[in-house]
C-alpha positions as CSV (number, residue, x, y, z in Angstrom):
1,X,17.8,19.3,1.3
2,X,14.1,20.3,2.1
3,X,12.1,18.0,0.1
4,X,9.3,19.8,-2.3
5,X,5.5,18.5,-1.9
6,X,4.7,15.3,-4.1
7,X,2.3,17.0,-6.1
8,X,4.3,20.3,-7.0
9,X,7.5,17.7,-7.5
10,X,5.2,15.3,-10.0
11,X,4.0,18.3,-12.3
12,X,7.1,19.7,-12.9
13,X,8.5,16.8,-14.7
14,X,5.2,15.6,-16.2
15,X,6.4,17.1,-19.5
16,X,10.2,16.3,-20.0
17,X,11.0,12.6,-21.5
18,X,13.8,10.7,-19.8
19,X,16.9,11.5,-21.7
20,X,17.6,9.0,-24.8
21,X,14.3,7.4,-23.6
22,X,16.1,6.2,-20.7
23,X,14.5,3.1,-19.0
24,X,14.8,1.9,-15.2
25,X,17.5,-0.6,-16.7
26,X,19.7,2.5,-17.4
27,X,18.8,3.7,-13.2
28,X,20.2,0.5,-12.4
29,X,23.8,1.0,-14.4
30,X,24.1,4.2,-13.3
31,X,24.6,2.4,-9.9
32,X,28.5,1.3,-10.5
33,X,29.0,5.3,-10.3
34,X,30.8,6.7,-7.3
35,X,27.6,8.4,-4.8
36,X,26.7,12.1,-6.6
37,X,24.2,14.1,-5.8
38,X,24.1,15.1,-9.9
39,X,23.6,11.9,-10.8
40,X,20.6,11.0,-7.7
41,X,19.0,14.4,-8.9
42,X,18.8,13.4,-12.4
43,X,17.7,10.0,-12.0
44,X,14.9,11.8,-8.9
45,X,14.2,13.6,-12.2
46,X,13.7,10.6,-14.5
47,X,11.3,9.1,-11.7
48,X,9.2,11.6,-11.4
49,X,8.8,11.8,-15.3
50,X,7.8,8.3,-14.7
51,X,5.4,8.3,-12.2
52,X,3.9,11.4,-14.1
53,X,3.2,8.8,-16.6
54,X,1.9,5.6,-14.7
55,X,5.0,3.9,-15.0
56,X,5.0,3.3,-11.2
57,X,7.8,-0.1,-11.3
58,X,10.0,2.5,-13.8
59,X,9.8,5.6,-11.5
60,X,10.2,3.2,-8.3
61,X,13.9,1.8,-9.7
62,X,14.9,5.5,-10.5
63,X,13.4,6.5,-7.0
64,X,15.7,3.6,-5.2
65,X,18.7,4.4,-7.5
66,X,18.5,8.1,-6.5
67,X,18.6,7.2,-2.9
68,X,21.3,5.0,-3.2
69,X,23.2,7.8,-4.8
70,X,22.8,10.0,-2.5
71,X,19.2,11.4,-2.9
72,X,17.6,13.1,0.4
73,X,15.0,11.0,2.4
74,X,12.6,12.4,0.2
75,X,13.2,9.4,-2.3
76,X,11.6,7.2,0.5
77,X,8.9,9.5,0.5
78,X,8.9,9.0,-3.5
79,X,9.6,4.9,-2.8
80,X,6.3,4.6,-0.9
81,X,4.3,6.1,-3.5
82,X,5.2,4.2,-5.8
83,X,4.3,1.0,-3.7
84,X,1.0,2.3,-2.9
85,X,0.2,3.1,-6.6
86,X,1.8,-0.6,-7.0
87,X,-0.6,-2.3,-4.3
88,X,2.1,-2.9,-1.8
89,X,0.8,-1.2,1.1
90,X,3.0,-3.0,3.5
91,X,6.4,-2.3,1.4
92,X,4.8,1.6,1.3
93,X,4.2,0.9,5.3
94,X,8.1,-0.2,6.0
95,X,9.4,2.0,3.5
96,X,7.4,5.1,5.6
97,X,8.8,4.2,8.8
98,X,12.4,4.1,7.1
99,X,11.4,8.1,6.1
100,X,9.8,8.7,9.5
101,X,13.2,7.5,10.8
102,X,15.3,9.8,9.0
103,X,16.4,12.5,11.3
104,X,16.8,15.8,9.3
105,X,13.4,15.8,8.3
106,X,11.0,19.0,8.3
107,X,8.6,19.0,10.8
108,X,5.7,19.7,8.1
109,X,7.2,16.6,6.1
110,X,7.1,14.5,9.4
111,X,3.9,15.2,9.9
112,X,3.0,14.6,6.3
113,X,4.7,11.4,6.4
114,X,3.2,10.4,9.8
115,X,-0.2,11.1,8.0
116,X,0.3,9.3,5.4
117,X,1.5,6.1,7.7
118,X,-1.9,6.1,9.5
119,X,-3.9,6.2,6.1
120,X,-1.7,3.3,4.8
121,X,-1.8,1.5,7.7
122,X,-6.0,1.8,8.6
123,X,-7.3,1.1,5.3
124,X,-10.5,-0.1,5.8
125,X,-10.8,-4.1,3.7
126,X,-13.6,-5.9,2.6
127,X,-14.7,-8.9,3.8
128,X,-16.6,-11.5,1.7
129,X,-18.2,-14.5,3.6
130,X,-19.6,-17.0,1.3
131,X,-21.2,-20.7,2.6
132,X,-22.3,-23.5,1.2
133,X,-25.2,-24.1,1.4
134,X,-25.5,-20.3,1.0
135,X,-28.1,-18.2,2.8
136,X,-26.2,-18.3,6.7
137,X,-26.6,-15.3,8.8
138,X,-23.1,-13.1,9.8
139,X,-22.4,-11.5,12.7
140,X,-19.2,-9.7,12.5
141,X,-18.0,-8.7,16.4
142,X,-21.1,-9.3,17.8
143,X,-23.2,-7.0,14.6
144,X,-25.5,-8.8,12.4
145,X,-24.0,-8.5,8.9
146,X,-26.9,-6.5,6.6
147,X,-28.0,-10.2,4.4
148,X,-27.2,-13.5,4.5
149,X,-24.7,-15.4,2.6
150,X,-22.5,-14.5,0.4
151,X,-22.4,-11.2,2.1
152,X,-19.2,-8.2,1.3
153,X,-18.7,-5.7,3.8
154,X,-16.1,-3.4,5.1
155,X,-14.4,-4.3,8.1
156,X,-11.5,-2.0,9.7
157,X,-7.8,-3.3,10.4
158,X,-7.6,-5.9,13.2
159,X,-9.0,-9.2,14.5
160,X,-12.5,-9.6,13.9
161,X,-14.8,-12.8,15.3
162,X,-16.9,-14.2,12.8
163,X,-20.4,-16.2,13.8
164,X,-22.3,-18.0,11.1
165,X,-25.7,-19.5,11.8
166,X,-28.2,-21.2,9.5
167,X,-30.9,-23.4,10.9
168,X,-30.1,-26.8,10.4
169,X,-26.1,-26.7,10.2
170,X,-23.8,-26.3,13.3
171,X,-22.9,-22.8,13.9
172,X,-19.2,-21.7,13.0
173,X,-17.1,-19.4,15.0
174,X,-13.9,-18.1,13.6
175,X,-11.2,-15.3,13.6
176,X,-9.8,-13.8,10.5
177,X,-7.3,-10.4,10.5
178,X,-8.1,-7.7,8.5
179,X,-4.4,-6.0,7.0
180,X,-3.5,-2.9,4.7
181,X,-6.8,-2.7,3.1
182,X,-6.5,-6.1,1.7
183,X,-9.5,-8.5,0.7
184,X,-10.3,-11.1,3.2
185,X,-12.5,-14.1,2.3
186,X,-13.4,-16.5,3.8
187,X,-15.6,-19.5,2.0
188,X,-17.3,-21.9,4.5
189,X,-18.6,-25.5,4.1
190,X,-21.4,-26.0,6.8
191,X,-22.0,-29.1,8.7
192,X,-25.5,-30.7,9.5
193,X,-26.3,-29.8,12.7
194,X,-25.9,-32.9,15.1
195,X,-29.1,-34.7,16.5
C-alpha cells in the first residue's frame, strides 16, 4: 500500500472530528481487538485529525495504535513527524530508521525518508558559553567567536573543541558534542592564572 504524501493526508482529515470526541485513550482501548486493517484505517484518520489540530501527543498514540493494528509502514512516518513536533528528534530518528528498514517502501518514499532522516540528524545546535567573570574570548574548532562571553552561536552536529581565554586567567580547553539540534550550554568559572 503506497503512503499518501503527508501534506495531502493531513489536509484530507483536517475538517472531520473523531467520532464521539474520541481521544488517545480510545486508541488504547482498541488494542484489545484483533489486528484489523479497517480499525487501523480508523485510528490513522483519528491521528490525522489530531495532527491537524496540533494535538501531537494524541496523534502519536493513534498512529502507534494503527501500526500495531496492522497499519502500513507509513504509520512509522507519521509517528516520526509527531515526535519531531514534540521536540523528540532522537525518537524521530529511531523511528525513521525503522521506517527505512521496511522492504516494501516505494523508491520515492524511501528517498523522502532518507532526506528527512538526514535533516533530523544534521540540525544545527545553539552553543552558548558563559564565563565568570564575563568577557572571555572563545574559539570553537580554531575559529574565533563573534563576541566575548557570554556568547551564543550555531554549530553543526558533532564534536567541537572550545578554548576560552581571558587575561589574568588560566586558559580552558574542553570538548562538547552537538546532537539533534539540542542546545549546548557551557558555564565556566575561570581560575586566576598561576604566577
